[in-house]
C-alpha positions as CSV (number, residue, x, y, z in Angstrom):
1,M,44.0,-205.4,67.9
2,T,40.4,-204.5,66.4
3,A,38.7,-201.3,66.8
4,T,35.1,-201.2,66.0
5,N,32.5,-198.4,65.6
6,I,29.1,-197.7,63.9
7,S,30.4,-194.5,62.9
8,Q,32.4,-194.5,59.5
9,R,33.9,-191.0,60.5
10,E,35.3,-192.5,64.0
11,N,36.5,-195.6,62.0
12,E,38.5,-193.3,59.7
13,Y,39.8,-191.5,62.6
14,N,40.9,-194.6,64.2
15,Q,42.7,-195.8,61.3
16,Q,44.5,-192.5,60.8
17,K,45.6,-192.4,64.4
18,A,46.7,-196.2,63.9
19,R,49.0,-194.9,61.0
20,E,50.5,-192.0,62.9
21,E,51.4,-194.5,65.8
22,G,53.2,-196.8,63.3
23,L,50.6,-199.8,63.7
24,T,50.6,-201.9,60.5
25,E,47.6,-203.5,59.3
26,D,48.7,-207.0,60.4
27,K,48.7,-205.7,63.9
28,Y,45.6,-203.4,64.0
29,E,42.3,-203.3,62.2
30,V,39.3,-201.0,62.1
31,K,35.9,-202.7,61.3
32,Y,32.3,-201.3,61.1
33,M,30.5,-203.4,63.9
34,N,27.3,-202.9,65.7
35,F,27.7,-204.4,69.1
36,D,23.9,-205.2,69.2
37,D,24.7,-207.8,66.6
38,I,28.0,-209.6,67.3
39,S,26.5,-213.2,66.7
40,H,29.1,-213.5,63.8
41,V,32.0,-213.0,66.2
42,A,33.7,-216.4,66.8
43,D,33.5,-217.7,70.4
44,G,36.7,-216.7,72.4
45,A,37.8,-214.3,69.6
46,F,39.1,-211.6,72.1
47,D,41.2,-211.5,75.1
48,I,40.2,-207.9,76.1
49,I,37.2,-206.0,75.2
50,C,37.4,-202.2,76.1
51,S,34.4,-199.8,75.6
52,N,34.5,-196.3,76.4
53,E,31.0,-194.6,77.0
54,A,29.1,-196.8,74.4
55,I,27.4,-199.5,76.4
56,L,24.4,-197.2,77.4
57,Y,23.5,-197.1,73.7
58,S,23.0,-200.9,73.6
59,Q,19.4,-202.0,72.9
60,D,19.8,-205.1,75.1
61,K,22.6,-204.7,77.7
62,A,21.8,-208.2,79.2
63,K,22.3,-209.6,75.9
64,L,25.3,-207.7,75.1
65,M,27.1,-208.8,78.4
66,S,26.1,-212.3,77.6
67,E,27.8,-212.0,74.2
68,F,30.8,-210.3,75.5
69,A,31.1,-213.5,77.8
70,R,30.8,-215.7,74.7
71,I,33.6,-213.9,72.4
72,L,36.0,-213.4,75.2
73,S,38.7,-216.0,75.6
74,Q,39.0,-218.2,78.9
75,G,40.4,-215.6,81.4
76,G,39.5,-212.6,79.1
77,V,38.3,-209.5,80.6
78,T,35.9,-206.5,79.7
79,V,37.0,-203.3,80.8
80,F,34.3,-200.2,80.1
81,T,33.1,-196.8,81.4
82,D,29.7,-195.4,80.9
83,I,27.6,-192.6,82.1
84,L,25.5,-193.6,84.9
85,E,22.7,-191.5,86.4
86,S,21.2,-191.7,89.7
87,T,18.2,-189.8,91.3
88,N,20.3,-190.1,94.7
89,A,23.4,-188.3,93.1
90,P,24.7,-185.5,95.2
91,K,23.9,-182.0,93.8
92,E,27.5,-180.8,94.5
93,V,30.7,-182.6,94.0
94,L,33.5,-181.7,96.6
């Protein structure tokens, strides 16, 4: 498993949590990575890509999705959550 972030603070937090969970470095790594430049990642390198409320910060979302498709293994999946805004959003949530 590889965790990535552009924040060194978040990377350090992820390393600490992995240690607390007993994950060893041969099973879990934390890397600085900017998802707007993942051209160095090998084709098919990942089976699963997860992103939690980060894609909205991408400078080129279409390119990012294309790069995700490239670095996913055949049959791999991308799972993500993000904040969306709509001018048609209801004023109240029931």
